[in-house]
Residue, then its C-alpha position, 0 to 999 in steps of 0.5 A: m804564240k802562247q807564252l810558257s807560264r812563269p812556273l813552267a819556264s822555270l822549271l824547264l830553265v832549272l832542267f836545261a841548265w842542270s842536265p850537262y851537270t848530270c851527265a857529267e856526273q853519271a859519266d864520273r859514277l861509272s868512271a869510279e865503278i869500273s876497277n882497274a883489273e876489270l878496265e884492263q881485262r876489258l882493253k885487253f880483251i877487245e884489243t886482242r879480238l880487234a887484231r885478230q879481225s885485222p888479217n882476215a879483214q885486210y885480205w878481204q878488202h884489199g884482194w876485192t878492191g885489187f879485183h874489181a879495179a882490174s876487172a873495171a879496166a880490162q873490161a874498158v880496155l877491151a870495150v874500146d878495142a871490140d871490133d863488134s858492137d855486141d862485144e862492146i856493149n858486154y864489156l862497157v856494161g861489165a866495166v861500169k859493174s865493176t867500177g860501181a863495185l869498186a867505188q862501193l868498196l873505197i866508199r864504205p871499206l870493211p870497218a875492222v881493217q883499221s879498227a885495231t890500229r884506230f884503238q891502239a892510237l887511242p891514249s891510256r895514260s890516266h884512269e879517264d883516259r882508259v875508261h874513254k878507250l874502253a868506250q871507244g873499243e865497245a864502239l869498234l866492236h859493234e861498229n864490226a859486228d854491224r857491218a858483218a851482220t849485213r851479209s846475211g841480210w836482204r838489202r846487200h844481196l838484193i842490191g847486187i841481183g838488181a844491179n846485174l839484172l839492170g845491167g843484163v837488160a842494158i845488154a839485151a836492149f843495145g847488144d847480144s841477148s845471149d851475152a846478157v844472161t852470161s853476164t847477168l848470171l856471171g855478176i850475180a855469182v861474183s856479188e855472192t861470193n863477194i858478200w859471203t866471203e867477207p869476214s863475219r868473226a866480228v859478230n862472235d866476238l861481240e857476242d863474246y864481249q857482252n857474255n862477260k868473256w873478257a873475264q876469263r882467261e884467252t884460251s890459246e891456240v894449240s900447237w902440237r909436233v912430233v919428236p923422233l927419239a931413240r926407241r920411240v916417237e914422242v907428240n908433244i902438245k902445247f895449250 
């Protein structure tokens, strides 16, 4: 094997020894460049947006998890109790598809469900802690936005359609062809509903952060009420 020349080996040794210190110095420089005021604005923005994502994410995650769990259990019971072999195959395939969808929800849960909790749990005593928390918060914004963006990509739709087509082929091969068509169409409809009901506000939250909306005051929700008075009705609007 050809050996490195002494000057080249020395240069590589210096670069390897120097690079960690360079990264550390760069991190310190970036930390020093962010003022406390800007840091607090960014952290507050991320905290607020992650907290707003959480409720809908939880409704979607827990709702669909419960739906597919109940569907898998119900169709498994129906398959066992079925007197007709065609019905048995139909329910068995349906139970398998629901179990697969349930497994996907449990293996790859919606990250926005726990993002706010994970962010709030990060330490923020010192300036360095808050800088690290900011980096983690930005990563959470990206993670949630990346997941939300997948609903408009072809991959998830193709997987859902493909799985239901395979289920339909199995039903047609071992059961009734009319059941195969119904199961396939219904399964695709459920799969598409699952995808398109997934919360997508994380994409807008990331765009707002990248467009420096954190530097602007968060607008509060508009509320109004009608106040009946003696001779008139007064409408109070609060911004």
